[in-house]
N, C-alpha and C positions, 0 to 999 in steps of 0.2 A: 504494500500500500504506500503510495507516494503522497506527500503533503504539499509538494511544490505547486501543483495546480490549484489546490485549495487556498494556499496563501495568496497566489496571484489573484484569485477570485475575491477574497475577502478584504485585501489591503485597501483598494479604493473605497469600499463601503465604509470601513472604519475611518479612512481619511475624510470622506464626505461628512461623517458625523462630527469629526474634530473641527473641520472648517465651519460647519453650521453652528457649532457651539462657541466659536470665537466671539468676544465682545463686539458689539456693534461699532462699526467705524474702523475695524482693523482690516481694511481692504488690502493693503500691501502685504500683510502677513498671510491673508487668505490666498492671494495669488501665488506667493512663494511656496506655501505648503502644498497647494494644488499642483503646481509645476513639479515640485520635488517628488511628490507621491506618484504622479503620472510617469515621471522618468524612471523611478524604481520599478513600476509595473512594466514599463517598456523593456527594461533589462531582463525581468523575469520572463516575459513573453518570448524574448529572443533566446533565452536559455532553453525554454520549452521547445522552440523550433530547432535549435542547433542540436540538442541532445535527443531529439526524436529519431528513432531508428526506423526508417522506411521498410526495412526487411524484417522487423520484429513483429510483436503482437499488433493486431489491428488497432486496439485501444490501449493507450499507454497513459502513464501518470494517473492511474485509476485509484479511486478511494470511494468508500461507501459507508454511510452511517445510517442506521435505522432512524426513520423519521416518524411516519405514521404506521406503526407495525401492524395494526389491525386491518389495514387496507393494502399492505404490501408495498408501501411507498418508502423509498430510500433517498437520502441525499447522496446520490451517486454521480461521480464525475469521472471523466475520461475523454481523451481526444484521439481521433484518428488523423490521417494526413490532411483531410479536408478542413477539419475544425482547427487544427494547430496553426495553419497559415492564416486563417481568418482571425484568430485570436492575436496573432502577431500583427496583423493589420490594425486591429484596435489599439494595440500597444504603440504603434507608430503614430496613428492619427490623433490620439487624445492629447499628448503633450504639444503637438502642433496646434491643435485647436486652442489649448490654454494660452500659448504664446500669441496666437492670432487675436485672441480676445483681451489681451493685456490692457490695452488703452480704451476698450470699448465703453461707451457711455450708455447705461441702461435707460429705457424709457421711463418717464415719471420719476417716482421716488424709490424705485426698486434698487436693491443692493446687488452688486456684482459678487459679493460674498455668497449670497444665496445661489447665484448662477453657477459659481465654481463648485459649490457643494452638490448641486443637482448633477453637474457634469461627472463628478466622481461616482455618485450613485449609479448613474447611467452606465458608466464603464463596467461596474460589477455586473449589472444586468445583461449587458452585451456579452461579456465573457461567459456568464452562466448559461445563456441560451445556446451557445455553441459547445459548452463543456458538459452539459447534462446528459447522462446516459440512462436516466429514469424518465419515462415519457411524462409522468405527472409533474416532475420537477421542471422539465422542459416547458410544459404548459404554464407553470407558475412564472418562470422567468419571461416567457413570451408575453404574458399579460402585464406583469408588474413593470416590465420595461417601458410600457406606455406612459407610466406616471411621470418619471423625470422628463421625458421628451415633451409631454403635454405642458408641463410648467415652463420648460425652456422656450417653447414656441409661444405659449399664451402670455407669459410674463415679460419676455425679453425680445419678442419678434417685432415685425413691422406693423403698419397701420391696421391691417386686417388680421392681426395675430389671434384674436379670440375665436373668430370664425374658423380660421385654419386649424387651430388647436383642437377645437371641438370636432371638426370634420375628421381630422386625423384619428382622434381618439375613438369616435363612434365606429368608423370603418374598421379599425383594427380590433376593437372590442367585439364587434359583430362576428368577424371572422374567427376570433378566438373562441367565442361561445359555440360556434358550429364545430370547431375542432374538438372542444371539450366533449361533445356528444360522441364523437368517434373515439376519443380517449377512453370514455366509459365503456363504449362498445368493445374495445380491445380487452379491457379488464374482464368483462363478462365472458368473452370468448376464451380468454386464458383460464378463467375459473372453471369453465365447462370442460376444457381439455386437460388441464393440469391438476384439477382438484383444489387449486388455490389461486386466487387472482393475483396478478403481478403487473407492474408497470416497467419492469426491467427490460431494456431494449434487447439484450442478448436472449432472454427467455421468449420474448415476443417473436423474435426471428424464427424460432423453432416451431411456431404454431402452424397448423394446417387449416387454413381458412377457405371455405368454399368461395367460388367466384362471385356469387351474388352478394354475399356479405362483404367480400373485399371491395366491391364497387361502391357500396354505401359508405363504408368506413373511409375509403380512399377520397370520396368527394368531400367529407368533412375536413380532412387535412388539406386537400387540394385547394378548396375555396379560401381557407384561412391563409395559405401560403401565396395564392394568386393575388389576394388583396395586399399582402405585405410586400410582395416583390416590387411593384405591382405589374400584373399582366392586364392588357386591355380585355374587357371593359371595366376592370376593377381599379383603374388607375386614377380616377378623378381627384382623389385626395392629395396626390403627390404634388402637382403644380402649385396648389395653394399652400401646402405645408412647406415645401421647399423654398417658395418665394418669400413667405412671411417669417420663417424661422430666422433667428440671428445667424450670422455666417457660420459660426462654429457649430450651431445646431444643424444647419443645412449640410455641412460636411459629414457629420456623423449620421444624420438621417439617411442621406443618399449613399454615403460611402460604406456604411455598416448595417444599419437597421434593416434596410431593404434586402440585404443579402440573406436575412433570416428566412425569407420566403424561398429563394432558390436553394439555399442550404437544406431547408425542410424537404423539398422535392427529392433531393439526393439521399438525405439521411433517413427519412421516414417513408415517403410515398413509394419509392421504387423497391426497397428491400422488403417492407412489410406487406405490400400489396402488389406483387409482381404481375398477377393476371389482370388486375384492374388497371395497373399502369400501362400495360400493353393495349388494353381496350380503349382507354381514354387518351392514349398518346396522340392520335390524329387531331383531337380537339385541342390538346395542349400545343401542338405544333402550329395549328392554324392561329391560335391566339398569339403565339410567339412571333410569327412572321407578320401578322397584322400589326402587332406592336412595333416591330422594326420600321415598317413603312409609315404607319399612322403617327408614331412618335416623332419621326423625322420630319414629316410634312407639317405637323403642328409646331415643331421647333422653328422651322423656317419662317413661320408667320408671326413669331413673337417680337414685340418691341421692348419687352422687359428682359433684362439680361438674366436675372435669377430664374424667371419662368422658363426661359430658353434652355438653360442648363438643366433644369428639372425635367423638361420634356425630352432632352437628349437621353436622359437616364431610362425613360420608358423604352426608347429604341434599343439601348444597350441591354436592358433586361430581356428584350426579345431574343437577342443573340444567345444569352445565357440559357433561356428556356429552350431554344432550339438545340443547344448542345446537350442539355440534360435529357430531353426526350427523343434524341436521335438514337440512343441506346448503343453507342460505341464508346469504348474506353478513350479513344482519341478525342472525340467530341466532348465527352464528360470531363476529361482532364482540361481541355480548353475552356470549358464553362467555369470550372473552379478557378483556373488562372485568370479568367475574365473577371470574376468577382473581386479578386485581389487588385488587378490592374485598374478596374473601373473605380475602385475606392481611391486609388492613387491619383489617377488623371482627373476624375471629376472633383475630388477633394481640392486639387490644385486649381481647377477652374473656378470653383466657388470662392476660394480664398482670393484669387486675383480679381474676381468680380466684386468681392467685398472691399478690396483696396481701391478699385475704381469708384465704387459708390462713396467711400470715405473721402476720396479726393474731389469728386465732382458733385456729390450731393444728389445724385439721381440714379435710378435704376434703368432709365430709358437709353437704349442704344443710340438714338438720334441726338442725344445731348452730348455726345462725345465725337472725337475725330482728331486725327493727326497726333495722337499721344505718343506714338513711337519716336517722333522727333524731339518731343519735350522730355519724355521719360524712357530712354532706350532700353534700360535694364528691365523695366516693367514690361515693355513691349516684347523683349526677347523671351522672358518667362512665359508670357501669355502665348506666344507663338509655339513654344515647346509643348505646353499643356494642350493647346488646340490641336497640334499635330498628333499628339498621343490620343486624343479623343476620337480623331478620325482614323486612327489605326495606321499611321504611316509606317512603312518598314523602317526598322531601326529604333522604334519606340516600343514601350512595353505592350500596349494594346494590340499591336500587329500580331504578335506571336499567338495570343489567346484567340483572337478573331480568326486567324488562319487555321488554327487547330479545330475550332468549332465548325467552320465551313468545310474543311477537308474531311473531318470525321463524319459530318452530317451527310455529305454528298454520297458516301458509300451506301447508306441505307435510305436516305430521304432526299434524292437528288432535286426534286421539284422544289421542296421547301428551301434547300440550300441555295438554289439559283435565285429564288425570290428574295431570300435574305441578302444575297450579294448586292442587290439593288440598293439596299440600305447603306452600303459602304459609299456609294456614289452620293446619296442624299446627305450623308454625314459630312462629306467634304463641302457641300454647299452651305449647310446651316452654320457650321463652325467657322469656315473661312469668311463667310459674309459678316458674321459678328466681329471677327478679328479685323477685317478690312474697314468696317464702318467705324470702329472705335480707335484703331491704331493708325490708319492711313487716311488720305484725303486732306482737305483743307483743315488746318488746326482751328479748333473752336477758341475764339478770343477769350472766352470766359475761363478757359483752362490754361492760359498762357503761363501762369506761375505754378503749375502743378509740379510737385517735387517727385523725384524718382524714388525707388525703393530705399528704405533706410536699413540699418543693420539688423533690427529686429525682424523686419519683413523678409530680408534675405535669409535669415536664420529659419524663418517659418517655411518659406518656399523651397529653400535649398535642398533639404532631404527628399522632397517629393520630386523635384526636377532630376536629382541624381538617380532616384529609383526608376523614373521613366526611362532614362538612358541605359542604366545598368541592366535592368530586366529586359530591355529591348534587345540588348546585345548578348546577354548570358542569363537566360531564365532557367537553366538546368537545375540549380539547387532546389528551387521551388517545385519544378516538375518532378524531380526525384521523390519528393515527399508526397505530392498529390497522387501520382499515378497508381501506386499500390492500393490506396484507399478507393479510388474510382474503380479499379479492376475488381476489388472485393464487392463493391456495390453492384457491378454488372453481373458478378457471379451469383449474388443473392437474387438478382432479377431473372437469372436463368438464360442470359444471352451471351453469345460469343461474337467477337469481331468478325466481320465477313473476310473471307480469304480472297485476296486478289487472284484473278484468273487471267491467263494469257492464252489467246486462241492459238491453236496449232497452226504453224505456218503452212504445212502441206494442205490441211483442211481448208484454210482460207483461200489458197490458190485454186483448189478444186471447186 
């Protein structure tokens, strides 16, 4: 039994309590404590990733403590290769968000001390939802995670923050309640087959569930995860929440929280309900490719920078959904890598948009222009993040998008071809935003805009570096992800198609 994962999970929760308990007015100390705690968590998550053995047990750093014994509920933790890289992503993004929010002024009389306390609580919930190996515990983290994000949006967001926060909360809560019905259904099935109900993921994998029951249980999980991802048509909460959240909240909302949906597809839907997954795969693929095209078209029509970036994420999650439901290890590996890379590239885009809004006082693209001449370093960082978002070769997103399309084409060529059109549309909406803000006639109102300062360089620098490094050498992450995806495909009962080469003589005949 390992306690490293447990310590990583609980440290930010304890830290959030300490920050919240500080005397009123100790804003500087609250910032310093939050940054220090988040950096320690970063080190712990990197240790988890580095010490993870891809060739070892499927779930590592496991620990289990009896919680509600009468119902077979345990506080059980463990990570596979998919979960460990997503937890490492959390570790990277949270201190960046803390530093990015360092000088932020909250609306009204709200205290940034409370903001940072909620941020640390949210970090615990995000780690917990990926680390839980008891499905009831996963459900608890899935639902409780809504609370800190609700307050981050509703208390510290933009002009329509309360509407966006309530919409986000209600959508996610509705999905979670549907999932709870399926969680209870799994418990009943396990009680009938094993003589004792259980929520342990490993025990649930061993159940033999008939196809009809699988389909009903699958739908409960699928709807919850489709809302969280979000897939079209469950996406309407994201543009509002992403646009109205404070910049740090937007980074974590789109960079991490949305990944819970696509993670749930891989962790729970495919292994637990293999027959139902195959039955509903065409529906999931249709929703995914519709999201790729629809999200891109909506992004092209946006005049608000934050809403544009939020809509791009709908298109990106379409690619991830395509990779998950193509049912090949190559596409699945690309989908998981896409989750990580999307968090990096979209996180950088949101941070840059936040800097632009701070400089120009407006979220509208039309209020900018010619900034690359005035702030060349900012323009360069924006260009790299934009190129990553459109998956230019040499950037991190290219590798994941290429794997998704290549792996999908072997089993779902029509969907892969339609998805490829989204690559073209991505180039349009991203480059148009970059061109309208960074090039053209300089806006006289922005003539004295300053370039990136040292703090902002420290915030964006790690993400820009990861965009380049993972674009050139993604092997360390792929080595961790691949065995976990292959295990998931084995649970699903599928094997990768074997390439065939037509016999030359037969071809000539």
